[in-house]
N, C-alpha and C positions, 0 to 999 in steps of 0.2 A: 373440630371437637366432636367427641362421641356424643351420641344421643343421651341427654340427661336421664331419661327414664331407664335406659340400659345400664348406665353407671349406677343408678340407685338400686336397680334390681340386682346387679352383681354384688354391690356392697352389702345389701340385705342378705343375699345368699351366703356370702362369706361370714357375715355376722352370726347368722343362724347356725352355720357349721361350727363356729367357735363356741357358741352357747351350748350346743349339743355335746361337743367334745369336753367342755368344761364341766357340764353336768355329769358326764360319765366318769371323769376323773374324780370329781367330788364324791360321787357315790362309792367309788372304790376306797377313797380315803376314809370316808365315814364308816364303812363296814369293816375296816381293818381291826379295830378294837373288839367288835362283836365277834368276828371270826376267831380272834385270839382267845377270847373268853370261852367260846364254844369248844375250841380244841383243848383248852386247859381242863375242861370238865371231863375229858376222857381219862384223866389221871386222878381219880378220887382219893387215892391213898397217899398222894404226894403233898408236900407243902405247896403253898401257893407259888412260891418262887420256882420250885422244881417243876411244877405243872406248867408254868409259863415258859420256862426254858425248853421243855419238851415240846410244847405247842409251837414255839417259834421255829423249832427244827422240823416241824411237820411239813411234808411236801405240799400239802394244801395251802399252808400259810406262805411258804416260799413262792408258790405259784401266784397267790393273791398279790404279794408284794411286787413280783415281776409285772403282773398285769396292771397294777396300780401305777408303777413307774412309766410303763408304756402309755397308759391313758393320759397321764400328766404331760408326757412328751407330745402326744398328739394334740392335746388342748393348747399347749404352748405354740406348736407349729401352726395351728388353726388361727390363733391370735395374731401371729406374725403375718399370715396371709391376709387377714382382715385389715390389720393396721397398715400394711404395705399398700393395699388397695385404697385405703382412706387417703394416704399420701398421694397416690396416683390421681384420685379424684380431685384433691386440692390443687395439684399441679395443673390438671386440665382446666379447672376453674380459673386459676391465675393466668394461664396462657390466653384463655378466651377474654378475660378482662383486659389484659395487656393489648391484645389485638384490637379490641373495641376502642381503647384509649388512643392507640396509634391512628386508627381510622379517623377518629374524632379530631385529633390534633393536626393531622395532615390533610383534613378535608376529603377523605376518601369515601 
C-alpha cells in the first residue's frame, strides 16, 4: 500500500486544483451578465432588446462565452481527476483491509 500521507497529500492537491478550477469557471459565469450589460450600454439609441442583440454579437462577448465554456470544461475535468483519485484511495484502503483480514484469518 502507498504511504497514507502521500495519498492524502495527492488527494488534497487534486481537490485544491478542482476548487481553483471551479472558482475560475464560476467567476466567468457570474460576470457573463455584467459583460452583456456593459456591452449593451454601447448602444444608447437602441431599444433594450436591440442593444442586447448587438452586445451578444460583440467579439468580446463571444470570447467571454468561449472562455467560460473552457473554464467549465477544465473544472469538470479537475473534478473527474479528484474523484478518480478518491476511488483509488478507497481501493487502496480496501485492499489493505482485506490483506490484514487474510493475515488474521490464516494466522500469518
